[in-house]
C-alpha positions as CSV (number, residue, x, y, z in Angstrom):
1,X,-5.0,-22.8,13.6
2,X,-3.0,-22.7,10.4
3,X,-1.4,-19.4,9.5
4,X,-2.9,-18.2,5.9
5,X,-0.6,-19.0,3.4
6,X,0.5,-15.6,1.3
7,X,1.9,-16.0,-2.2
8,X,5.5,-13.9,-2.3
9,X,7.1,-14.3,-5.5
10,X,7.3,-16.1,-9.1
11,X,8.5,-19.1,-6.7
12,X,5.0,-19.1,-5.0
13,X,6.6,-19.2,-1.5
14,X,4.2,-18.5,1.1
15,X,5.2,-16.0,3.8
16,X,3.4,-17.3,7.2
17,X,3.4,-15.4,10.9
18,X,6.6,-16.1,12.5
19,X,8.9,-16.9,8.8
20,X,10.4,-13.7,9.2
21,X,14.0,-15.2,8.1
22,X,12.4,-15.7,4.8
23,X,12.2,-12.5,4.2
24,X,15.7,-11.7,5.8
25,X,17.4,-14.7,3.5
26,X,15.3,-14.8,0.6
27,X,16.6,-15.3,-3.3
28,X,13.3,-15.0,-4.9
29,X,13.1,-11.2,-6.3
30,X,9.2,-10.9,-6.2
31,X,6.4,-11.1,-9.1
32,X,6.9,-7.7,-10.6
33,X,9.5,-5.7,-12.1
34,X,10.7,-3.6,-9.6
35,X,12.8,-0.2,-9.5
36,X,15.9,-2.0,-7.4
37,X,19.2,-1.0,-6.1
38,X,21.3,-3.4,-7.6
39,X,21.4,-7.2,-9.4
40,X,22.9,-8.1,-5.9
41,X,20.5,-6.3,-4.0
42,X,17.7,-8.3,-6.4
43,X,18.9,-11.5,-5.5
44,X,19.3,-10.9,-2.1
45,X,16.0,-9.4,-0.9
46,X,12.4,-10.1,-2.1
47,X,10.1,-7.2,-2.5
48,X,6.4,-7.2,-1.2
49,X,3.7,-5.0,-2.3
50,X,2.3,-2.7,0.5
51,X,0.6,0.0,-0.3
52,X,0.9,2.1,3.2
53,X,1.0,5.8,3.2
54,X,3.8,7.8,4.3
55,X,5.9,10.8,4.0
56,X,9.8,11.7,3.0
57,X,11.8,14.4,4.1
58,X,14.8,15.7,2.1
59,X,18.0,17.5,3.2
60,X,16.5,20.8,3.1
61,X,14.4,19.4,6.0
62,X,11.0,19.7,4.1
63,X,8.5,17.0,4.0
64,X,6.4,15.5,0.8
65,X,3.6,12.5,0.8
66,X,3.9,9.4,-0.8
67,X,2.4,6.1,-1.0
68,X,5.4,2.9,-0.7
69,X,5.3,0.8,-3.4
70,X,7.0,-2.2,-2.4
71,X,9.8,-3.0,0.5
72,X,12.3,-5.5,1.2
73,X,14.7,-5.3,4.1
74,X,17.4,-3.8,1.8
75,X,15.1,-1.0,0.3
76,X,11.9,-0.1,-1.0
77,X,10.0,2.0,-3.7
78,X,7.8,5.1,-3.0
79,X,5.4,7.0,-5.7
80,X,4.8,10.7,-5.2
81,X,3.8,14.0,-6.4
82,X,7.1,16.2,-6.0
83,X,7.7,17.6,-9.2
84,X,9.3,21.1,-8.8
85,X,12.5,19.8,-7.1
86,X,12.8,16.2,-8.7
87,X,14.7,13.7,-5.8
88,X,18.3,12.6,-7.1
89,X,20.4,9.6,-7.4
90,X,22.5,9.5,-4.4
91,X,20.4,11.7,-2.5
92,X,20.2,10.8,1.2
93,X,16.6,10.5,2.4
94,X,14.2,9.6,5.7
95,X,10.9,8.4,5.2
96,X,7.9,7.5,7.8
97,X,5.5,5.1,6.6
98,X,2.5,4.5,8.4
99,X,2.8,0.8,10.6
100,X,6.6,0.8,9.8
101,X,8.0,3.8,11.5
102,X,10.7,5.6,10.4
103,X,13.1,4.4,7.4
104,X,16.5,6.2,6.4
105,X,18.3,5.0,2.8
106,X,20.0,6.4,0.0
107,X,18.2,6.8,-3.4
108,X,19.6,4.9,-5.9
109,X,17.1,4.7,-8.9
110,X,14.6,7.8,-9.6
111,X,11.9,7.8,-12.7
112,X,9.0,10.2,-13.4
113,X,6.7,9.7,-10.5
114,X,8.9,8.0,-7.7
115,X,12.4,6.5,-6.4
116,X,13.7,3.5,-5.2
117,X,16.2,3.6,-2.0
118,X,18.9,1.2,-0.1
119,X,17.8,1.3,3.3
120,X,20.4,1.8,5.9
121,X,20.0,-0.3,9.1
122,X,21.6,-2.5,11.6
123,X,20.9,-6.1,11.4
124,X,18.5,-5.4,14.3
125,X,16.3,-3.2,12.4
126,X,16.4,-5.4,9.7
127,X,15.2,-8.3,12.0
128,X,12.5,-6.5,13.4
129,X,11.5,-4.8,9.7
130,X,11.3,-8.4,8.3
131,X,8.8,-9.3,11.5
132,X,7.0,-5.8,10.9
133,X,6.3,-7.0,6.6
134,X,5.4,-10.6,7.8
135,X,2.7,-9.6,9.9
136,X,1.3,-6.9,7.6
137,X,0.8,-9.6,4.8
138,X,-1.0,-11.9,6.6
139,X,-3.2,-8.9,7.8
140,X,-3.3,-8.0,4.4
141,X,-4.5,-11.2,3.3
142,X,-6.9,-12.1,6.1
143,X,-8.6,-8.5,5.2
144,X,-8.8,-9.8,1.5
145,X,-10.1,-13.2,2.8
146,X,-13.3,-11.0,4.4
147,X,-13.5,-9.0,1.6
148,X,-13.8,-11.7,-1.2
149,X,-16.6,-13.3,1.1
150,X,-18.9,-11.1,-0.8
151,X,-19.2,-11.1,-4.7
152,X,-18.0,-7.8,-6.0
153,X,-19.2,-6.3,-9.0
154,X,-17.7,-4.0,-12.0
155,X,-19.8,-0.6,-12.1
156,X,-18.3,0.7,-15.0
157,X,-16.3,3.7,-13.4
158,X,-19.3,5.3,-12.1
159,X,-18.8,8.8,-11.4
160,X,-19.4,9.9,-7.2
161,X,-18.5,11.9,-4.5
162,X,-16.5,10.8,-1.1
163,X,-17.5,13.1,1.7
164,X,-14.8,13.0,3.8
165,X,-15.7,14.3,7.7
166,X,-18.9,16.0,6.1
167,X,-16.7,18.8,5.2
168,X,-14.8,17.8,2.1
169,X,-16.0,16.6,-1.1
170,X,-13.7,14.7,-3.2
171,X,-14.7,13.7,-6.7
172,X,-14.1,10.2,-7.4
173,X,-15.0,6.8,-9.9
174,X,-16.4,3.7,-8.3
175,X,-14.4,1.1,-9.9
176,X,-16.2,-2.0,-8.3
177,X,-18.3,-2.3,-5.5
178,X,-19.7,-5.2,-2.7
179,X,-21.9,-5.6,0.1
180,X,-19.3,-4.4,2.0
181,X,-17.1,-2.0,0.7
182,X,-16.2,-0.2,-2.7
183,X,-13.2,0.4,-4.2
184,X,-12.9,4.1,-6.0
185,X,-10.4,5.6,-8.2
186,X,-9.3,9.4,-6.5
187,X,-6.6,11.8,-7.2
188,X,-6.5,12.8,-3.2
189,X,-6.8,10.0,-0.6
190,X,-8.1,10.7,2.6
191,X,-6.2,8.9,5.0
192,X,-6.7,5.3,6.5
193,X,-9.3,4.8,9.0
194,X,-11.0,8.6,7.7
195,X,-15.1,8.6,8.0
196,X,-16.3,9.4,4.8
197,X,-19.8,9.1,3.1
198,X,-20.3,7.2,-0.5
199,X,-23.4,8.3,-2.3
200,X,-24.4,9.0,1.5
201,X,-23.4,5.4,2.7
202,X,-21.5,5.6,6.1
203,X,-17.9,3.7,5.7
204,X,-14.1,4.3,6.6
205,X,-11.1,4.1,4.3
206,X,-9.3,1.1,5.1
207,X,-6.4,1.1,2.4
208,X,-4.8,2.5,-0.3
209,X,-3.8,1.1,-3.5
210,X,-2.6,2.8,-6.7
211,X,-6.0,4.3,-8.3
212,X,-7.4,5.6,-4.9
213,X,-8.5,4.1,-2.0
214,X,-10.5,1.0,-0.5
215,X,-13.8,2.0,1.3
216,X,-15.5,-0.5,4.1
217,X,-19.1,0.1,4.6
218,X,-20.2,0.6,8.1
219,X,-23.5,-1.5,7.5
220,X,-23.1,-4.8,5.2
221,X,-25.9,-4.0,2.1
222,X,-27.8,-6.4,0.7
223,X,-28.5,-7.0,-3.1
224,X,-31.4,-5.3,-3.4
225,X,-29.6,-1.8,-2.1
226,X,-26.2,-2.3,-3.8
227,X,-28.4,-2.2,-7.0
228,X,-30.5,0.7,-5.6
229,X,-27.2,2.5,-5.2
230,X,-24.6,1.5,-7.9
231,X,-26.6,-0.2,-10.9
């Protein structure tokens, strides 16, 4: 079976299972502006958007939550909410990103709510990271295909509450909804795989994005039910 293709950069190159060498050796930087290491680094390693939850530790051993913005085998950028003691250029940090593990590096650029760092890694570590990125990109595409099987409806940023574990209630805005799930804007993001309720509908958090989270419903809804809850 042919693996699903992924567009990974301005060249329209595809990434498929087993093609991690293209991630290691690509000379195309990617479709978006990236807070990056150097011009040489940009030419060598393409970065891919993988919004994964994580945390980073500074020299004082204190940990802070973050969200991976994009990554290559040469470096990565993250967004975070640590404002009291900003990260500085040249600072050594250690990050732990879900599904990727620990990544150590040096901060090369800082902006208001995040930073980019150059990865310190052996060739073996880079090859392993390339394989992990390839797998995650293909998994992300497969999930996208499944989501697109159900037409999504924009509902005009309807206010709602996301209840986590029947205890914590998080204010949110419903961005769009389909028979199988919803995209929500919220400041506090429950962890991936958290069981939640949205307007009484049971679901679980399946992804994080820049505005909030994606929720997959436990049961596929029919059109009348979608309209009844969100119309």
